N, C-alpha and C positions, 0 to 999 in steps of 0.2 A: 249436367243440369241437376239442380237440387230436386229432391223428391218431395213434391207437395204434400204427399201423405205422411211423410216423416215429420213435418212441421206440426200437423195435427197430433200425431202420437206422442211427439216429444213433449207437448204441452199438457198432455193428459197424464196425471200422476198415479191414478188408482187403477187397479185391474178392472174395476167395475165400469170405468169410463169407456165410452165407445164412440168411434167415428166411422162414417161410411159415406159413400157417394149417394146422394138422394136423386139427383137429376143430372142433366148435362153439365152444368157448372155449379150445381148446388150440392152441399154436404149437410149431413146431420151429425150433431155431436150430442150424445146423451150423458148427462152427469147426474147419476142417481144420488139422492140424498144430499143435494147441493142447493143452498139457498141462492136467491137471485143475485146477491152480492158476489158470492163465490163464482157463479157462472160468468158474471161480468168480468171478473178478474181473469179467468181462464180465456175468455173471448178477447179481452185486450191483449193478453200474452200473445195469442195466435195471431192477432192483427198486426202487432208490432214485429213479430217473427217474419211474417210474410212481407210486410213493408220493407224489411231489412234484407229481403232476398233479391239479388240481382242476377238475372240470367244473361250470360253472354251469347250473342248471336254470331253466326258464321261470318257476317259482313263486318264484324268488328265492333258493332254497336252493342248496347245492353238494354234489356228490359227490366223495369222495376215492377214488381207485382203489388197489387193491393187487394183487399178483401172487405166486403161489406158483411156484417153479421148481425142477424136478427135473433133476439133471445126471447123465449117464452118459458116461464118457470111456473110450476104449480105442485102442490101437494095433492096427489091423486086421491080421489074418493070413489065410491061405488058408482056415483052419478057422472063421472068424467066421460067425455066423449072424445075419442082420439081424433076424429076429423075436426072438431073444433080447436083442439090443441094445435094441430098442424096449420090450420087457417090463421090462427093468432101469431104463430111463429113466422108464417109467410108474410103477414102483414108487417111485422117488425123488420123483416129482411128488406121489404120493398121500401119501408120508411127509411132504412139506412141507405139504400141506393138513392132515393129521391133526395135525401139530406146532403148529398154530396160525395157519397161513397167513401171507402176507406174508414169506416166508423162502425161502432157497435151500438145497436139500438135495442133496448128491451121493450117488449110489448107492453102496452098499458095494462094494468090489472083488469082482467076481464073474466067473465064466467066461462068456465071450460066444460 
């Protein structure tokens, strides 16, 4: 079976990029010094790589995986609040899920 974590790490090109499990089926990817357009490119590559992954089952059938990705990007300041940043990223994730899944959705520009 393909390693789902390898798909993330193969898409991350810099040593400063970081991915980790955030919750049961949620992951976080941090891309320091990356503008929103760059984050969208990385997310789309991960989405395409996962959508192209087919897992064979013991019964002979296969499962095709998909991923919904929410993105929130900001240039941190001394007034940034981590909880607000996470809430905005989470809202973008749920917008991706509600929009039909297997898509990348950036959070609207919001105060963080």
